[in-house]
N, C-alpha and C positions, 0 to 999 in steps of 0.2 A: 447212475446206471436206471433207477427209477424214471429220471426225467427223458432219458433217451428212449425207453419204452413207450412212455407216453407219448412222444413226437413221433416215434414210427406207428401208433396206434393211430394218431392224426393222419400221417401219412397213407396208411392204407385205407382209411375212409374215404381220402381223396381218389387214390387209385383206384377203388374197385367201383368208384360211380360207372354207371353204365358209358357214358360219353367218353370218359378218359380211358376207360378199359378198351371200348370200341377202337380208338385211336392207338392206343398200344400195341393191340391186334394187328391193325392196318399197317403201322410203322415197322412190324416184325416180319408182315409178308412182304412188303415192298423192299425191305433190306434184304431179304433172304433173296428175292429175284435178282436184285442188284448185285448181291455176292455171287450169284450164280452166272450172270450175263458177265462173259470176259472183256476187260476193258474199262467198264464204267466205274466200279469202285464207290466205298462209303461218300467219298468227298463230292464226287459228280452227282450221286444219287439226293445227297442233302440238299445239294444247291440247285437242282432242278427241281425239288418238291418244297424249297424255302417258300416262293410266292404262295403255295397252297395252304401253308400254315398261317397267313396273316389273317385269314378270316376266323380264325379259332382264337378260344380264350389262350392265355400265356401258358398254362399247364397241359394243356392239352396239345398246344405246337411243340413244347419242348419234349413232351413224353413221344409223340409222334416222328419228331427227328432224332431223338435217342436211339429209337426201336429202330431204324434205318440204320443206325450207326453200328450196334452191337448184333443186329441181324445180318448185315453183311459179312460180319466176320463169321457166323455160322454158315451162310449160303457159299462163303468162297472156298471151304473145303470139298463142298459136293463134286465141283469139276476137276478140282485139284486130285481126288482121289480116282474118279472116274475117267478121265480123260486126260490128265496130266496138263491142263490147261488153267493158270491159276485165275479164279473170278477176281479176284483183286489182290493188291502186293503183298499181303500179309499173310497168303496162303501159296506163297513160291516154295517155302521150304516144306510145305504138307505135299507138295507135286513129287518129291524125289522118293520117299518110299510110301505114301499113299498109293500110288500108281504101280509100283512094283507090286504091293498086296492085292490088288486089282487083276494084274496078271497071273497071280498065283491062285485067283479064286476065292480071295480074303477081302473084296471090295465091302463086303458085308460088317465085318466086324471093325474095319478101319473107318466105316461112316458111323457106326455107333459109338466108338471111342471118342472121335473128335465130337461127336453131338452131346455126350457125358461129360466128357473133359471140358468142354466150352461151358457146360452148364454150370458143373462144380466151379471153375474159375470166376464164372460170371457173379455167382451167388455169393462166395467168398469174399470178391473183392467189392461187391457192394457193401459188406459188413465194414471193410477198411475203410471205404468211402463215408461212410455213416459215422465212424469212430474219429476218421482223422481230421475232416472238414471242418466242423464247428469249432475245435481248439484252434486250427489254424486261422479262422476268420476271427476269433477273440482275438488273438496275437498281433493280426494285420489292423485291428482298430487303433493301433497305437502310432500307425503309419501318418504323418503330415505330407504334404504335396512333394518335398524333396525326397522322402522315401519313396513315395509312390512312383516319383518319374524314375528315380535308381533302379526300382521294381521292373519297371516296364522296359528299361532299356536293358537291364539285365536279362530279361526273357527273350528280348529279341536278340541279342547277341549270342546266348546259349541256342536258341533254335537255329541260327545260321551255323554255329559251330557243330552242331549235332546234324546238320542235314547231310545228305549223300556227297552232296558236290562240293565244288569251291566255296570257301566261306565269303571270298570276295564277291562271287556271284549272287549269293543268297542275299547279302548285305545290299548289294546293288539293286536287287529286284525289293527288299524291303524300304529302301529310299525312295524308291519309284511308287510304292504303296503309300508312304508318309506324304510324298508331294501330292498325289491324287487326292488324300485326305485333307488338305489343305484348302482344297477348291470349295469356294461358296462363301458364306458369311463368317466373318470373324466373330466368333464367341464372346469377346470381351469388349471390342470396338464397334462391332455392326457393321465393319466396312466389307463392301462387295469385291472379293478378290478373284482373280483367275478364273471368271465366268465367261469372257471374251464376248459379253452382251446377252448370253442364253439365259433368261429368267429362272429357266427349269434348274439349274444348276446353284440357285440360292442356297437350297438346303445340302449341296455338296453331291459328289457321286454316289449314288446309293451301293452298298453293298450286294446287293440280290444282282443287278445286272453284270456288275464285276466277276462275281462266284461263277455265276451261270455261264457267262462266256469264257472264262479263263478254265474252268473245271469240266463244264458240259459240252458247250459247243467245240472247244478245242479237242476234247475227246473224240467226239463224233469225226471230226475233221482228221484225227490220227488214225481211227481204227475202223474208217469208211471201206476201206479196199481187202479188209480180210475177209476169207471165206466162211461161209456157215458151216458149224460144226454139223457132221453127219455119224460117225461112228459113236454111240452112245452105249456103256455097258449098265445097265439098271440091274441092280441086286433085288432078290425077293425079301419081303419083310421076314420071313423065317429064318433067313440066312444072315439076318444083323447080328445074331448074339455071338460075342466074343468068346473064345475059349478060357478055361480057368488059367493057363499061361499066360494068356494075352493081357487077362486081368492084373494080373500078379506085375507083369512087365509096365504096365501103365500107371499104377498107383503113384508112385514116387515122380515120375516125369510130370503126371498132373499136378502134384502138389508144389514141386518145383518151379513149374510153370507158370503157375497161379500167383506166387509170392514175388518171382522174378517181375512178370508183366505188371503187377501193381505198382511196383516201385519205379520200374522203367517207365510207366505211362505217367508217373507224377513230372518228370523231367521232359522238359521242351523238346520236341522234335516230333518225327513219325513214329509214335512210341510203338503202336500197333506191331508196326514193321520191322523196327529193330527188335524188339522183344521176342519176335519169333525167330529170327535168324541167332540171337544169343541163347535162346532155351534150346534150339537145336544144336549149337556149339557144345553146351554144358552137357547135354545127354549124350554125347558122343564122346565127350572127355570122361565122364563118369561111368559109361556103359564097360561093363566086364567083355562084351564081345563088339566092340567098335566096328569090327569087320562087318558087322551085318547091316550097318547104316547104308544106306543106298541101295539096299537089295531087300525091303520089305521089314524094316525093324519098326514093330507098333511104337516104340519109345519115339520114334521120329515123327509120329502123326500126333501122339498124344500132348508132347511137350509143346511144340508151337502153336496148337490150337487151342490149348489152355491159356498159354502166354499173350497169343493175341486178343483175346477176349477179355482177361483179366486187365490189360493194358488200357481198354476202353474207359473201365472204371477209375483208373487211376489218373487218367487224364481229364476227367471230371474235377477233382481234388483241386488243382489250382484256379480252375475256371469257376466254381461255384464258391470257393472261400475268399480268393483273390481278386477275381475278375481278370484274370489273366490266361490267355488261350494258350495251352501248350502245344497246340497244333493248329492246321489249318480247319480242321471239322470242329472243334471246340471254339474257333475264331467265328464260325459261320453261324454257330449256335448262338454265341453271344449277340450276334447281329441281329437274331431273330428275338431273343430276349427284349434288345433295346428297342425294336419296332413296336414291341407291347408295352412300352414305357417301364421295362423293369431294368435297373441298373445290376448287373452280378457283382457281386465283390462282399466286402466284409459283412455289411449291414443287410444281405439278403436273405440269412437264416432268420434274423430277429425281425425283420421288416415284411417279410413273405415265406412265414413257417409252411403255409399250405403248399406253395409252388416248390420249395426245397423237399420237405418231407413227403409229399405226393410224388416227385420225380423219383426219391431214393425208392419210395414203395414199388413203384411201377416198374422198376429194374428188377426187382424180384419176380413180379407178375411175368416181365417179359421174357426172362429168363426161361420160366416154365412153359409158356408158350411156345416159343423156341425149340424146346426140346420135344415137344409134340409134334410141331410142324415139321422139323428136319430128320425125323425118322421114318415115320407110316408115309409121308408126303414126298419123298426124295424123289420119286418116279415122276411125279407132277411137277416138279420144279425143274429138273432135268430136260423136260419135254420143252420148255421155253427157248432152249438153244436150238431148236428146229427152226424158229422164227427167221424167214431171210432177212439178213441186214438191210437189204435194198426197201423191205416194210418196215421194219424197227427202226432205223435211224431217222427217217422223214418224221414218224410220228413222235419221236422224242424231240425232235426240230420245233416243229408245231406245238408243242407243250411249251418248250422253250420259251418262244415268243410271246404265247398267251400268258404266260406266267408272269414274265417280265413287265407285260404292258399292264396287266392287271392290277399292280403292285399301285402305280401312281395314275394310270392311265396316260403316258407320256411315250411318244414316239422317239424322244431324244433317250430313253433307256433302252429301247430295241437298238437305236444307233450305237450305243455305249457297249452294250451285249455284243454286237457285231465286230465292233473294232477289237475289243478284249480277246473276243475269240480268235480272231486273227492273229493278236498279238501272242497268246497263249501257244498257238499252232506253232509258231515261228519260234518262240522262247525254248520250247520242249525240243523242237528239231535242234537246236543249237546249244542243248544240255543246260537250259537254266531253270531254276526252281520256280515254279509260277505261286506255291502257296504263300511266300514271303510276302507278295505284292497285296494279297487280302489281309493277312496281318498287320503290315503296314497301314492299310486303309481304315482297318478299325481301330488300331490303337492311336493313330494320328491325333484325334481329338483330344483323348485322354492324356497323351504324351505332352502336347501344346499346353493344355488348360494346366495340368500339375507343374510343367515347367516355370509358366509364366507367373503362375500363383507364387512360387518359391523366389523368383527374381522380386514380385512384388512383396515378399516378407521382409527381403533382405535388401530392399532399396536399390535394386540392380546389381548387388554383388553374387559372384559366381561362388563366392566362398562358402556359400551355406551349404553347398553339396559335401563340402570338405569337413565342414565344423559338425555336421550331423553324423555320427559314428555309424549307424545303419546304412545310411545313404552311402557313406564313404566306403565301407567295407563290399556292397554290393557292386560299386562302381569300380574298384580296385580288382573284382574278379571277374567283370566284363572286359576290364583292360587287359587282364592275365590271358583270358580267351583269346581277344584280338592278337596279341603277341606271340601265343601259341599257333596261330593260323598263318602267321607271317613266316614262321621258323623254316617250313618247308619251302616256301619261295625263296627265301635267302639261300637256303642250301643248295637248290638248283642253280641260282644265280652263281655263288661260288664255284660250283662243278662247271659251269659254261666258262667263268672266268680262267680256272684251272687248266682246262680243256684246250681252250684257246692260246693260253701260253704254252703249254706243251706241244702243241701244232707248231707254233712259233718257233719252238727250240728245235722240232724235228727240221722243219724247214732250213735253219740255218745249218745245222748239221749236214744235210744234203747238199747245200751250196758248198 
């Protein structure tokens, strides 16, 4: 305990430095704006600002991007409550009862409970991150290349299984990302592969142009035709205080949402989205008056908003302790750390204690900043919605091009961004997940290296993955998930065959 307090003191000495504090504030403000603007979301926001973080030191860069992440969780509730427009996907459930409270003249208490619940959940979950990440990292230090490969493979399969759509589609997108990650110089032999004569591809395809294209540019293409919001109901500051009954009804949903969100956040997948849906379902099931849900129940705001903010901290546990992204947002943040020469994983805490504990402490500070921002300044943030999209989106597009070009000074990166933007638009039109592409791209070098090191250890024998107990368990779990995903397909196939047989039988009877 004494060591933890000492480390936390070290973290606050880093987080309260003027430069780090400034970037934490900027990240929170930008994140809130990203959350308020419908359709952009934290993933697109982080991807767009990723190039801007490369000129900073590693700690400031990670603090900035993290601020955007959990700031968007706060900001997304504003438009959900006031206008029934979810600023980002995790705020979908907040729309249901939040907007109904607005129609009843209780927009202020809904916003206050959302902000306070988010603050409590964010703060408590950071404590969980602080206590859970170090022992998990110590355990992971026992891993060799076979265990690490099995862990990466399991993470990829779990993410595909937990995705909202087809697991087959998710795995196909992950495979595409893995193939893209193999472009460039072979790290073990120095062989130049899949570059097609382009010297610029020697270092491989960068994560930045792919992320900005898939998430930023494709988002602009998808939402460019939407009308600008006009009807905005702004509550006054004096109307923000909830009643005693609303406080009482919100306490337990906030507590349950905090715990649920944190543990769901650790599981690979779109944790902040899943957690809000699970929390809403739990609160409706446990409520003594479930009929109030959908008609302005404060529990339907408190639970999901607490859960999605808590999930952000949970998602950082495998990212920091294992170097495994639990979703696309941690994956982009891992890419930012790698650009700064920092390898996330079990050694991060011991080799970079200032970065790890400074990041933890900055989240405490960020939650306080967001609480201050999201109550008194709610009217200002909502006014951003009045900016016409024909002015907003060209400005974002210019920022994308400049940001991507500034990373390496390469026109090829702009071409990659444009191509992946068009690809992302088409994929999302056909209901393909784009996040696994980026995950595959980031994990490809680590998976390839650990796989080839494992084979080198065993003189080319694949039995090493079976002979190592931890690796065997992880691969078995991954295989089980793969088989579970095939079952619905097999059932559909059987139904089709049965229907065909039945129809054939009916035709015979007719004849």
